Structures are given as structure tokens and as C-alpha cells.
C-alpha positions in Angstrom: 5.7 -298.6 -59.4 6.9 -297.9 -62.8 4.4 -295.9 -65.3 4.1 -299.2 -67.4 3.9 -301.5 -64.7 0.9 -299.1 -63.7 -0.8 -299.2 -66.8 -0.6 -303.0 -67.3 -2.3 -303.2 -63.4 -4.9 -301.1 -64.2 -5.8 -302.8 -67.4 -5.6 -306.1 -65.7 -8.4 -304.3 -63.4 -10.1 -302.7 -65.8 -10.5 -306.1 -67.3 -11.6 -307.7 -64.1 -14.0 -304.7 -63.2 -15.6 -305.7 -66.4 -15.9 -309.6 -65.9 -17.3 -308.8 -62.4 -20.0 -306.3 -63.7 -21.4 -309.3 -65.9 -21.2 -312.4 -63.2 -24.3 -313.0 -61.4 -22.6 -311.8 -58.1 -21.6 -308.6 -60.0 -25.1 -307.8 -60.9 -27.1 -309.0 -57.7 -24.4 -306.1 -56.1 -25.4 -303.4 -58.4 -29.5 -304.5 -58.2 -28.9 -304.2 -54.5 -27.1 -300.8 -55.2 -29.8 -299.5 -57.1 -32.3 -300.7 -54.5 -30.7 -299.2 -51.6 -30.4 -295.5 -53.7 -33.9 -296.2 -54.3 -35.3 -296.9 -50.8 -32.6 -294.0 -49.0 -34.3 -291.3 -51.9 -38.4 -292.3 -50.7 -36.3 -292.4 -47.2 -35.0 -288.8 -47.4 -38.3 -287.4 -49.1 -40.6 -288.6 -46.0 -37.6 -287.2 -43.3 -38.9 -284.4 -41.6 -36.9 -281.5 -42.4 -35.6 -280.9 -38.8 -34.5 -284.7 -38.1 -31.2 -284.8 -38.9 -30.2 -288.1 -38.4 -33.1 -289.3 -40.4 -31.3 -287.0 -43.1 -28.1 -287.8 -42.7 -28.9 -291.6 -42.5 -30.5 -291.2 -45.6 -27.9 -289.5 -47.5 -25.4 -291.7 -46.5 -27.6 -294.5 -48.0 -28.1 -292.9 -51.2 -24.3 -292.1 -51.3 -23.1 -296.0 -50.4 -24.7 -296.7 -53.2 -23.8 -294.5 -56.1 -20.5 -294.6 -54.7 -20.2 -298.6 -55.3 -21.7 -298.1 -58.9 -18.9 -295.4 -59.6 -16.1 -296.8 -58.4 -16.6 -300.1 -60.2 -17.4 -298.0 -63.4 -14.5 -295.9 -62.5 -12.2 -299.3 -62.6 -13.8 -299.8 -66.3 -13.2 -296.7 -67.7 -9.8 -296.1 -65.9 -8.9 -300.3 -67.2 -10.0 -299.3 -70.6 -8.0 -295.9 -71.1 -4.9 -298.0 -69.4 -5.6 -300.4 -72.3 -5.5 -297.6 -75.1 -2.4 -296.4 -74.1 -1.0 -299.2 -74.0 -1.9 -300.3 -77.1 -0.7 -296.8 -78.4 2.7 -297.1 -76.9 3.3 -300.9 -78.1 2.7 -299.0 -81.7 5.2 -296.3 -81.4 7.5 -298.9 -80.4 
């Protein structure tokens, strides 16, 4: 995939990610991720230090919620950067 097509693809993904972020379903999933992070943080605090399974499960839950939110934010930011890059390239031509 050439650089311009990649830039267009990323810009489109960013627009779609921003739109998804504002939808009822997007807000619901972000809320669920926040709830998961909160619940697993409480669980992690309550885990005994020597209970490896509890600690691992709680940390994995925290990471899952955080990764979902980060991937969405990354898509938005990468799309915005691609959009700016395309605008700059268009202005130079």
C-alpha cells in the first residue's frame, strides 16, 4: 500500500473512530471498560499477595479495559495526524 493510500485509510479510520466514540454504543463500551478497570482495581487491592491467579486475573482485566480505550484513542489520534499530513501535502502541491 503506497503512502498516500495509507494516509487516506488512516484518516478515514480516525473519522470513523471519532464517530464511534460519540455513538450510544461507543459510549456504552467505554463505560463498560471504565467499570471493568474499576472493578478489577478493587479486586487487585483485595487479592492476597501470594494469590498469583487472583493477581493475574485482576491485572489482565485492568489491562483489557485500558487497551480498549487506548486503541480507540490511538485510532482517533492517528487519523487526525494522517488528516493533517494529507492537508499539508495538498497545500504543497
